[in-house]
DSSP file (Angstrom, degrees, kcal/mol; ACC not computed):
  #  RESIDUE AA STRUCTURE BP1 BP2  ACC     N-H-->O    O-->H-N    N-H-->O    O-->H-N    TCO  KAPPA ALPHA  PHI   PSI    X-CA   Y-CA   Z-CA
    1    1 A M              0   0    0      0, 0.0     4,-0.0     0, 0.0     0, 0.0   0.000 360.0 360.0 360.0 136.2   48.8   -9.1   -0.2
    2    2 A Q        -     0   0    0      1,-0.1     3,-0.3     2,-0.0     0, 0.0  -0.480 360.0-132.0 -75.6 144.9   47.8   -5.5    0.3
    3    3 A P  S    S+     0   0    0      0, 0.0     2,-0.5     0, 0.0    -1,-0.1   0.801 102.6  35.4 -67.3 -25.9   45.3   -4.7    3.1
    4    4 A Y  S    S-     0   0    0      4,-0.0    -2,-0.0     3,-0.0     5,-0.0  -0.873  87.5-152.2-131.4  98.7   43.3   -2.5    0.7
    5    5 A S     >  -     0   0    0     -2,-0.5     4,-2.2    -3,-0.3     5,-0.2  -0.216  25.5-112.5 -73.1 160.1   43.3   -3.8   -2.9
    6    6 A P  H  > S+     0   0    0      0, 0.0     4,-2.7     0, 0.0     5,-0.2   0.870 117.1  54.8 -58.7 -37.9   43.0   -1.6   -5.9
    7    7 A I  H  > S+     0   0    0      1,-0.2     4,-2.8     2,-0.2     5,-0.2   0.926 108.7  47.7 -63.3 -43.7   39.6   -3.1   -6.8
    8    8 A N  H  > S+     0   0    0      2,-0.2     4,-2.6     1,-0.2    -1,-0.2   0.909 112.6  49.3 -62.8 -41.4   38.3   -2.3   -3.3
    9    9 A K  H  X S+     0   0    0     -4,-2.2     4,-2.2     2,-0.2     5,-0.2   0.942 114.6  43.5 -64.2 -47.6   39.6    1.2   -3.5
   10   10 A V  H  X S+     0   0    0     -4,-2.7     4,-2.8     1,-0.2     5,-0.2   0.914 115.2  49.2 -66.1 -43.1   38.1    1.9   -7.0
   11   11 A L  H  X S+     0   0    0     -4,-2.8     4,-2.8    -5,-0.2     5,-0.3   0.914 111.1  50.2 -62.2 -42.6   34.8    0.2   -6.1
   12   12 A T  H  X S+     0   0    0     -4,-2.6     4,-1.9    -5,-0.2    -2,-0.2   0.933 114.9  42.3 -62.1 -46.5   34.5    2.2   -2.9
   13   13 A V  H  X S+     0   0    0     -4,-2.2     4,-2.3    -5,-0.2    -2,-0.2   0.935 117.4  46.7 -66.7 -46.1   35.1    5.5   -4.6
   14   14 A A  H  X S+     0   0    0     -4,-2.8     4,-2.4    -5,-0.2    -2,-0.2   0.924 114.9  44.7 -66.0 -44.7   32.9    4.8   -7.6
   15   15 A L  H  X S+     0   0    0     -4,-2.8     4,-2.4    -5,-0.2    -1,-0.2   0.859 112.7  52.0 -70.0 -33.5   30.0    3.5   -5.6
   16   16 A S  H  X S+     0   0    0     -4,-1.9     4,-2.2    -5,-0.3    -1,-0.2   0.912 111.6  47.3 -66.0 -41.4   30.2    6.4   -3.1
   17   17 A T  H  X S+     0   0    0     -4,-2.3     4,-2.6     2,-0.2    -2,-0.2   0.913 111.3  51.2 -65.2 -42.2   30.2    8.8   -5.9
   18   18 A L  H  X S+     0   0    0     -4,-2.4     4,-2.8     1,-0.2     5,-0.2   0.923 109.7  49.7 -59.7 -45.4   27.2    7.0   -7.5
   19   19 A L  H  X S+     0   0    0     -4,-2.4     4,-2.1     1,-0.2     5,-0.2   0.905 111.1  49.2 -61.5 -41.9   25.3    7.1   -4.3
   20   20 A T  H  X S+     0   0    0     -4,-2.2     4,-2.1     1,-0.2    -1,-0.2   0.924 113.4  46.7 -63.3 -44.5   26.0   10.9   -3.9
   21   21 A L  H  X S+     0   0    0     -4,-2.6     4,-2.6     2,-0.2    -2,-0.2   0.898 111.1  51.1 -65.7 -40.9   24.9   11.6   -7.5
   22   22 A T  H  X S+     0   0    0     -4,-2.8     4,-2.6     2,-0.2    -1,-0.2   0.904 112.0  46.1 -67.0 -39.7   21.7    9.5   -7.2
   23   23 A F  H  X S+     0   0    0     -4,-2.1     4,-2.6    -5,-0.2     5,-0.3   0.902 112.5  51.0 -68.4 -38.8   20.6   11.2   -4.0
   24   24 A A  H  X S+     0   0    0     -4,-2.1     4,-2.0    -5,-0.2    -2,-0.2   0.919 112.9  46.6 -61.7 -42.7   21.4   14.6   -5.5
   25   25 A L  H  X S+     0   0    0     -4,-2.6     4,-2.6     2,-0.2     5,-0.2   0.925 112.3  50.0 -64.2 -45.6   19.3   13.7   -8.6
   26   26 A A  H  X S+     0   0    0     -4,-2.6     4,-1.9     1,-0.2    19,-0.3   0.926 114.1  43.5 -62.2 -45.9   16.4   12.4   -6.6
   27   27 A Y  H  X S+     0   0    0     -4,-2.6     4,-2.3     2,-0.2    -1,-0.2   0.848 111.9  54.6 -70.0 -32.0   16.2   15.4   -4.4
   28   28 A S  H  X S+     0   0    0     -4,-2.0     4,-2.1    -5,-0.3    -2,-0.2   0.937 110.9  44.4 -64.8 -45.8   16.6   17.8   -7.4
   29   29 A T  H  X S+     0   0    0     -4,-2.6     4,-0.7     1,-0.2    -2,-0.2   0.849 113.4  52.3 -67.8 -31.4   13.7   16.2   -9.2
   30   30 A S  H  < S+     0   0    0     -4,-1.9     3,-0.4    -5,-0.2    -1,-0.2   0.895 109.7  47.8 -69.5 -39.6   11.7   16.2   -6.0
   31   31 A I  H  < S+     0   0    0     -4,-2.3    -2,-0.2     1,-0.2    -1,-0.2   0.883 112.7  49.4 -67.5 -37.9   12.4   19.9   -5.4
   32   32 A L  H  < S+     0   0    0     -4,-2.1    -1,-0.2    -5,-0.2    -2,-0.2   0.576  91.5 101.0 -79.1  -9.4   11.4   20.7   -9.0
   33   33 A S  S  < S-     0   0    0     -4,-0.7    -3,-0.0    -3,-0.4    -4,-0.0  -0.366  90.1 -86.6 -71.2 154.7    8.2   18.7   -8.8
   34   34 A P    >   -     0   0    0      0, 0.0     3,-1.7     0, 0.0    -1,-0.1  -0.283  34.6-119.7 -60.1 149.2    4.9   20.6   -8.3
   35   35 A A  T 3  S+     0   0    0      1,-0.3    -2,-0.1    -3,-0.1    -3,-0.0   0.679 108.9  68.0 -65.6 -17.0    4.1   21.3   -4.6
   36   36 A T  T 3  S+     0   0    0      2,-0.1    -1,-0.3     0, 0.0     2,-0.2   0.650  76.6 102.3 -80.0 -13.9    0.9   19.4   -5.0
   37   37 A E  S <  S-     0   0    0     -3,-1.7     2,-0.2    -7,-0.1    -4,-0.0  -0.475  80.2-112.5 -72.8 140.1    2.7   16.0   -5.4
   38   38 A Q        -     0   0    0     -2,-0.2     8,-0.5     1,-0.0     2,-0.3  -0.476  31.5-156.8 -73.3 139.3    2.8   13.9   -2.3
   39   39 A R  B     -A   45   0A   0     -2,-0.2     6,-0.2     6,-0.2    -1,-0.0  -0.873  10.3-127.0-117.1 149.7    6.2   13.4   -0.7
   40   40 A N    >   -     0   0    0      4,-2.6     3,-1.7    -2,-0.3    -1,-0.1  -0.103  45.5 -78.5 -83.9-170.4    7.3   10.5    1.6
   41   41 A I  T 3  S+     0   0    0      1,-0.3    -1,-0.1     2,-0.1    -2,-0.0   0.751 130.9  48.5 -66.9 -24.4    8.9   10.9    5.0
   42   42 A I  T 3  S-     0   0    0      2,-0.1    -1,-0.3     0, 0.0    -2,-0.0   0.314 122.5-101.4 -98.9  10.5   12.4   11.8    3.6
   43   43 A G  S <  S+     0   0    0     -3,-1.7     2,-0.4     1,-0.3    -2,-0.1   0.632  78.1 129.8  89.3  14.8   11.0   14.4    1.2
   44   44 A L        -     0   0    0    -14,-0.0    -4,-2.6     4,-0.0    -1,-0.3  -0.814  50.9-132.5-105.7 144.0   11.0   12.5   -2.1
   45   45 A T  B  >  -A   39   0A   0     -2,-0.4     4,-2.2   -19,-0.3     5,-0.2  -0.352  33.8-103.1 -78.9 169.9    8.1   12.1   -4.5
   46   46 A D  H  > S+     0   0    0     -8,-0.5     4,-2.2     1,-0.2     5,-0.2   0.898 123.8  52.1 -61.8 -39.7    7.3    8.7   -5.9
   47   47 A W  H  > S+     0   0    0      1,-0.2     4,-2.4     2,-0.2    -1,-0.2   0.899 109.0  50.4 -61.9 -41.2    9.0    9.6   -9.2
   48   48 A S  H  > S+     0   0    0      2,-0.2     4,-2.4     1,-0.2    -1,-0.2   0.877 108.7  51.2 -65.8 -38.6   12.1   10.6   -7.4
   49   49 A V  H  X S+     0   0    0     -4,-2.2     4,-2.4     2,-0.2    -1,-0.2   0.923 111.4  48.2 -64.3 -43.8   12.2    7.3   -5.4
   50   50 A G  H  X S+     0   0    0     -4,-2.2     4,-2.7     1,-0.2     5,-0.2   0.903 112.6  48.1 -61.9 -42.2   11.8    5.4   -8.6
   51   51 A L  H  X S+     0   0    0     -4,-2.4     4,-2.5     2,-0.2     5,-0.3   0.883 110.8  52.2 -65.9 -38.6   14.6    7.4  -10.2
   52   52 A L  H  X S+     0   0    0     -4,-2.4     4,-1.8     2,-0.2    -2,-0.2   0.928 113.8  42.5 -61.9 -47.3   16.8    6.9   -7.2
   53   53 A I  H  X S+     0   0    0     -4,-2.4     4,-2.4     2,-0.2     5,-0.2   0.929 116.7  46.8 -67.5 -46.4   16.3    3.1   -7.2
   54   54 A A  H  X S+     0   0    0     -4,-2.7     4,-2.6     1,-0.2     5,-0.3   0.931 114.6  45.5 -63.9 -46.8   16.7    2.8  -11.0
   55   55 A S  H  X S+     0   0    0     -4,-2.5     4,-2.0    -5,-0.2     5,-0.2   0.862 113.7  50.8 -68.1 -33.5   19.8    4.9  -11.3
   56   56 A S  H  X S+     0   0    0     -4,-1.8     4,-2.4    -5,-0.3    -2,-0.2   0.935 114.4  42.6 -66.8 -45.7   21.4    3.2   -8.3
   57   57 A L  H  X S+     0   0    0     -4,-2.4     4,-2.1     2,-0.2    -2,-0.2   0.933 118.8  42.8 -68.9 -46.5   20.9   -0.3   -9.6
   58   58 A I  H  X S+     0   0    0     -4,-2.6     4,-2.3    -5,-0.2    -1,-0.2   0.918 116.8  48.2 -65.9 -43.4   21.9    0.5  -13.2
   59   59 A G  H  X S+     0   0    0     -4,-2.0     4,-2.7    -5,-0.3    -2,-0.2   0.910 111.5  49.1 -64.7 -43.5   24.9    2.6  -12.1
   60   60 A A  H  X S+     0   0    0     -4,-2.4     4,-2.7    -5,-0.2     5,-0.3   0.897 111.0  50.9 -64.4 -39.4   26.1   -0.1   -9.7
   61   61 A L  H  X S+     0   0    0     -4,-2.1     4,-2.6     2,-0.2     5,-0.4   0.928 112.3  46.2 -63.6 -43.7   25.8   -2.8  -12.3
   62   62 A L  H  X>S+     0   0    0     -4,-2.3     5,-2.3     2,-0.2     4,-2.0   0.901 114.3  48.6 -64.5 -40.9   27.8   -0.7  -14.8
   63   63 A I  I  <>S+     0   0    0     -4,-2.7     5,-2.8     3,-0.2    -2,-0.2   0.941 117.0  40.4 -64.4 -47.0   30.4    0.1  -12.2
   64   64 A I  I  <5S+     0   0    0     -4,-2.7    -2,-0.2    -5,-0.2    -1,-0.2   0.909 125.5  32.9 -71.0 -43.7   30.8   -3.5  -11.0
   65   65 A A  I  <5S+     0   0    0     -4,-2.6    -3,-0.2    -5,-0.3    -2,-0.2   0.756 136.0   9.9 -87.6 -25.3   30.7   -5.2  -14.4
   66   66 A Y  I  X5S+     0   0    0     -4,-2.0     4,-1.5    -5,-0.4     5,-0.2   0.772 121.8  43.2-121.0 -59.5   32.3   -2.6  -16.7
   67   67 A G  I  ><S+     0   0    0     -5,-2.3     4,-2.8     1,-0.2     5,-0.2   0.919 110.3  48.7 -67.9 -48.8   34.0    0.4  -15.1
   68   68 A T  H  ><S+     0   0    0     -5,-2.8     4,-2.8    -6,-0.2     5,-0.3   0.931 111.0  47.9 -62.8 -48.5   35.9   -1.1  -12.2
   69   69 A P  H  > S+     0   0    0      0, 0.0     4,-1.9     0, 0.0    -1,-0.2   0.922 117.1  43.0 -60.4 -41.3   37.7   -3.9  -14.1
   70   70 A I  H  X S+     0   0    0     -4,-1.5     4,-2.4     2,-0.2     5,-0.2   0.927 115.0  48.3 -70.9 -43.4   38.8   -1.7  -16.9
   71   71 A F  H  X S+     0   0    0     -4,-2.8     4,-3.3    -5,-0.2    -1,-0.2   0.925 112.0  49.5 -63.3 -42.7   39.9    1.2  -14.7
   72   72 A V  H  X S+     0   0    0     -4,-2.8     4,-2.9    -5,-0.2     5,-0.2   0.904 109.8  51.8 -63.4 -39.9   41.9   -1.2  -12.4
   73   73 A A  H  X S+     0   0    0     -4,-1.9     4,-1.1    -5,-0.3    -1,-0.2   0.928 114.8  42.3 -61.2 -44.3   43.5   -2.7  -15.5
   74   74 A L  H  <>S+     0   0    0     -4,-2.4     5,-3.2     2,-0.2     6,-0.5   0.919 114.7  51.8 -64.5 -43.6   44.5    0.7  -16.7
   75   75 A W  H ><5S+     0   0    0     -4,-3.3     3,-1.3     1,-0.2    -2,-0.2   0.898 108.7  48.7 -62.3 -44.5   45.5    1.8  -13.2
   76   76 A L  H 3<5S+     0   0    0     -4,-2.9    -1,-0.2     1,-0.3    -2,-0.2   0.762 111.5  50.9 -69.6 -23.8   47.8   -1.2  -12.6
   77   77 A R  T 3<5S-     0   0    0     -4,-1.1    -1,-0.3    -5,-0.2    -2,-0.2   0.304 114.4-117.2 -94.0   9.0   49.5   -0.6  -16.0
   78   78 A N  T < 5S+     0   0    0     -3,-1.3    -3,-0.2    47,-0.1    48,-0.1   0.849  86.4 113.9  60.1  34.9   50.1    3.1  -15.2
   79   79 A A      < +     0   0    0     -5,-3.2     2,-2.3    -6,-0.1    -4,-0.2   0.154  24.2 120.5-121.2  16.6   47.8    4.0  -18.1
   80   80 A A        +     0   0    0     45,-1.0     2,-0.1    -6,-0.5    -1,-0.1  -0.351  41.3 158.4 -82.2  60.8   44.9    5.6  -16.3
   81   81 A R     >  -     0   0    0     -2,-2.3     4,-2.5     1,-0.1     3,-0.4  -0.459  55.0-101.8 -84.9 159.9   45.3    8.9  -18.1
   82   82 A W  H  > S+     0   0    0      1,-0.2     4,-2.9     2,-0.2     5,-0.3   0.854 117.1  51.7 -54.1 -45.9   42.6   11.5  -18.5
   83   83 A P  H  > S+     0   0    0      0, 0.0     4,-1.9     0, 0.0    -1,-0.2   0.918 114.6  43.7 -61.0 -40.1   41.6   10.7  -22.1
   84   84 A Y  H  > S+     0   0    0     -3,-0.4     4,-2.4     2,-0.2    -2,-0.2   0.907 115.3  47.9 -68.7 -41.5   41.2    7.0  -21.4
   85   85 A V  H  X S+     0   0    0     -4,-2.5     4,-2.1     2,-0.2    -1,-0.2   0.915 112.9  47.6 -68.3 -42.4   39.4    7.5  -18.1
   86   86 A L  H  X S+     0   0    0     -4,-2.9     4,-2.1    -5,-0.2    -1,-0.2   0.884 112.3  49.8 -66.7 -37.9   37.0   10.0  -19.6
   87   87 A L  H  X S+     0   0    0     -4,-1.9     4,-1.9    -5,-0.3    -2,-0.2   0.897 109.0  53.2 -65.0 -39.7   36.3    7.7  -22.6
   88   88 A L  H  < S+     0   0    0     -4,-2.4    -2,-0.2     1,-0.2    -1,-0.2   0.902 112.4  44.5 -60.1 -42.4   35.7    4.9  -20.2
   89   89 A G  H  < S+     0   0    0     -4,-2.1     4,-0.4     1,-0.2    24,-0.2   0.828 116.0  46.0 -71.4 -32.8   33.1    7.0  -18.3
   90   90 A A  H  X S+     0   0    0     -4,-2.1     4,-2.4    22,-0.2     5,-0.2   0.731  91.2  82.6 -83.3 -23.4   31.4    8.3  -21.5
   91   91 A T  H  X S+     0   0    0     -4,-1.9     4,-2.7     1,-0.2     5,-0.3   0.877  88.2  50.1 -56.1 -47.9   31.2    5.0  -23.3
   92   92 A P  H  > S+     0   0    0      0, 0.0     4,-2.4     0, 0.0    -1,-0.2   0.926 113.8  46.0 -58.6 -43.0   28.0    3.6  -21.7
   93   93 A G  H  > S+     0   0    0     -4,-0.4     4,-2.1    15,-0.3    -2,-0.2   0.899 114.0  48.1 -64.7 -40.7   26.1    6.8  -22.3
   94   94 A L  H  X S+     0   0    0     -4,-2.4     4,-2.0     2,-0.2    -1,-0.2   0.883 112.0  49.4 -68.6 -38.5   27.3    7.1  -25.9
   95   95 A L  H  X S+     0   0    0     -4,-2.7     4,-1.5    -5,-0.2     5,-0.2   0.923 112.1  47.3 -65.9 -43.6   26.4    3.5  -26.6
   96   96 A I  H  X S+     0   0    0     -4,-2.4     4,-3.0    -5,-0.3     5,-0.4   0.887 111.7  52.0 -64.5 -38.1   22.9    3.8  -25.1
   97   97 A A  H  X S+     0   0    0     -4,-2.1     4,-1.6    -5,-0.2    -1,-0.2   0.883 107.1  52.6 -64.8 -38.6   22.4    7.0  -27.1
   98   98 A S  H  < S+     0   0    0     -4,-2.0    -1,-0.2     1,-0.2    -2,-0.2   0.819 120.7  32.3 -68.9 -30.0   23.4    5.3  -30.3
   99   99 A F  H  < S+     0   0    0     -4,-1.5    -2,-0.2     2,-0.2    -1,-0.2   0.826 135.8  19.1 -94.6 -35.1   20.9    2.5  -29.8
  100  100 A F  H  < S-     0   0    0     -4,-3.0     3,-0.3     1,-0.3    -3,-0.2   0.395 105.0-108.5-120.8   1.2   18.0    4.2  -28.0
  101  101 A G     <  -     0   0    0     -4,-1.6    -1,-0.3    -5,-0.4     4,-0.3  -0.303  44.5 -65.1  92.1 179.0   18.4    8.0  -28.6
  102  102 A W  S  > S+     0   0    0      1,-0.2     4,-1.0     2,-0.1    -1,-0.2   0.336  91.5 111.9 -91.7   7.3   19.4   10.7  -26.2
  103  103 A G  T  4 S-     0   0    0     -3,-0.3     3,-0.3     1,-0.2     4,-0.2   0.928 102.1  -2.5 -44.2 -80.2   16.4   10.6  -23.8
  104  104 A Y  T  > S+     0   0    0      1,-0.2     4,-1.9    -3,-0.2     3,-0.3   0.377 112.9  94.1 -96.1   2.6   18.1    9.3  -20.6
  105  105 A S  H  > S+     0   0    0     -4,-0.3     4,-3.0     1,-0.2     5,-0.2   0.826  78.7  59.9 -65.3 -31.1   21.5    9.0  -22.2
  106  106 A Y  H  X S+     0   0    0     -4,-1.0     4,-2.8    -3,-0.3    -1,-0.2   0.909 105.5  49.1 -60.7 -40.8   22.5   12.5  -21.0
  107  107 A L  H  > S+     0   0    0     -3,-0.3     4,-2.7    -4,-0.2    -2,-0.2   0.932 113.9  44.4 -64.1 -47.2   21.9   11.3  -17.5
  108  108 A I  H  X S+     0   0    0     -4,-1.9     4,-2.7     2,-0.2   -15,-0.3   0.901 114.3  50.4 -65.6 -41.2   24.0    8.1  -18.0
  109  109 A L  H  X S+     0   0    0     -4,-3.0     4,-2.5     2,-0.2     5,-0.2   0.931 112.5  46.4 -61.9 -46.7   26.7   10.1  -19.8
  110  110 A G  H  X S+     0   0    0     -4,-2.8     4,-2.4    -5,-0.2    -2,-0.2   0.921 113.9  47.3 -63.3 -45.2   26.9   12.7  -17.0
  111  111 A F  H  X S+     0   0    0     -4,-2.7     4,-2.9     2,-0.2     5,-0.3   0.931 112.6  50.1 -61.5 -45.4   27.0   10.1  -14.3
  112  112 A G  H  X S+     0   0    0     -4,-2.7     4,-2.5     1,-0.2   -22,-0.2   0.916 113.0  45.1 -61.5 -44.6   29.7    8.2  -16.1
  113  113 A L  H  X S+     0   0    0     -4,-2.5     4,-2.2   -24,-0.2    -1,-0.2   0.907 114.8  48.4 -66.7 -40.3   31.9   11.2  -16.7
  114  114 A A  H  X S+     0   0    0     -4,-2.4     4,-2.3    -5,-0.2    -2,-0.2   0.922 114.0  45.4 -65.9 -44.2   31.4   12.4  -13.1
  115  115 A I  H  X S+     0   0    0     -4,-2.9     4,-2.7    -5,-0.2     5,-0.2   0.922 113.3  50.1 -65.7 -44.1   32.2    9.0  -11.6
  116  116 A A  H  X S+     0   0    0     -4,-2.5     4,-2.3    -5,-0.3    -2,-0.2   0.899 111.5  49.6 -61.5 -40.2   35.2    8.5  -13.9
  117  117 A T  H  X S+     0   0    0     -4,-2.2     4,-2.5     2,-0.2    -2,-0.2   0.936 112.7  45.2 -64.7 -47.0   36.6   12.0  -12.9
  118  118 A V  H  X S+     0   0    0     -4,-2.3     4,-2.6     2,-0.2     5,-0.3   0.919 113.5  50.0 -65.4 -42.6   36.2   11.5   -9.2
  119  119 A V  H  X S+     0   0    0     -4,-2.7     4,-3.0     1,-0.2     5,-0.4   0.926 112.8  47.4 -61.4 -43.8   37.7    8.0   -9.3
  120  120 A R  H  X S+     0   0    0     -4,-2.3     4,-1.8    -5,-0.2    -2,-0.2   0.905 113.6  47.6 -64.7 -41.0   40.7    9.3  -11.4
  121  121 A L  H  < S+     0   0    0     -4,-2.5    -2,-0.2    -5,-0.2    -1,-0.2   0.898 119.8  37.6 -67.1 -40.1   41.2   12.2   -9.0
  122  122 A V  H  < S+     0   0    0     -4,-2.6    -2,-0.2    -5,-0.2    -3,-0.2   0.914 124.6  37.1 -78.4 -44.3   41.0   10.1   -5.8
  123  123 A C  H  < S-     0   0    0     -4,-3.0     3,-0.2    -5,-0.3    -3,-0.2   0.730  97.6-153.4 -85.5 -22.3   42.9    7.0   -7.1
  124  124 A G     <  -     0   0    0     -4,-1.8    -1,-0.2    -5,-0.4    -2,-0.1  -0.318  37.8 -54.7  84.6-167.9   45.4    8.8   -9.2
  125  125 A L  S    S+     0   0    0      1,-0.2   -45,-1.0    -4,-0.1    -1,-0.2   0.827 116.3   1.0 -82.9 -35.6   47.3    7.6  -12.2
  126  126 A C  S >  S-     0   0    0     -3,-0.2     3,-1.0   -48,-0.1    -1,-0.2  -0.930  85.0 -90.2-148.7 167.2   48.8    4.4  -10.8
  127  127 A P  T 3  S+     0   0    0      0, 0.0   -51,-0.1     0, 0.0   -52,-0.0   0.808 128.4  39.1 -55.2 -32.2   48.7    2.5   -7.4
  128  128 A T  T 3  S-     0   0    0     -4,-0.0    -4,-0.1    -3,-0.0     0, 0.0   0.624  95.8-141.6 -91.5 -13.3   51.7    4.4   -6.1
  129  129 A N    X   +     0   0    0     -3,-1.0     3,-0.7    -6,-0.1    -5,-0.0   0.691  62.6 128.7  60.0  19.8   50.7    7.7   -7.6
  130  130 A S  T 3   +     0   0    0      1,-0.2    -1,-0.1     2,-0.1    -6,-0.0   0.773  67.4  49.3 -76.5 -25.2   54.4    8.3   -8.4
  131  131 A A  T 3         0   0    0      1,-0.2    -1,-0.2    -5,-0.0    -2,-0.1   0.278 360.0 360.0 -96.8  12.1   53.8    9.2  -12.1
  132  132 A D    <         0   0    0     -3,-0.7    -1,-0.2    -6,-0.1    -2,-0.1   0.471 360.0 360.0 -77.7 360.0   51.0   11.7  -11.5
């Protein structure tokens, strides 16, 4: 057994990227908010805190239940090529857009593509990265 399994590696990279994106989004919306809005001790507005919590929970659920198992399956079969990985990242956003419209689907699509790209860049094409 490997000390650091593929699932752990992919989960670590994906959840770290998600956390970085959610904090960047929260602080961006907080900065763009009117100066009259009250901010908490870490500089976020109430809307930004809600957005941070919601995007973290939804993103983590998608990563754990959908993205990681499929990416690891592709990765172990040496099939984690860019078109498949980008399609894997875009699918949740596209599905939500087809059922509920494009409101927040752009956000989910952007997060999915960014996370898929970072995971692919860090984890490589296969566990040994020999075919990269």
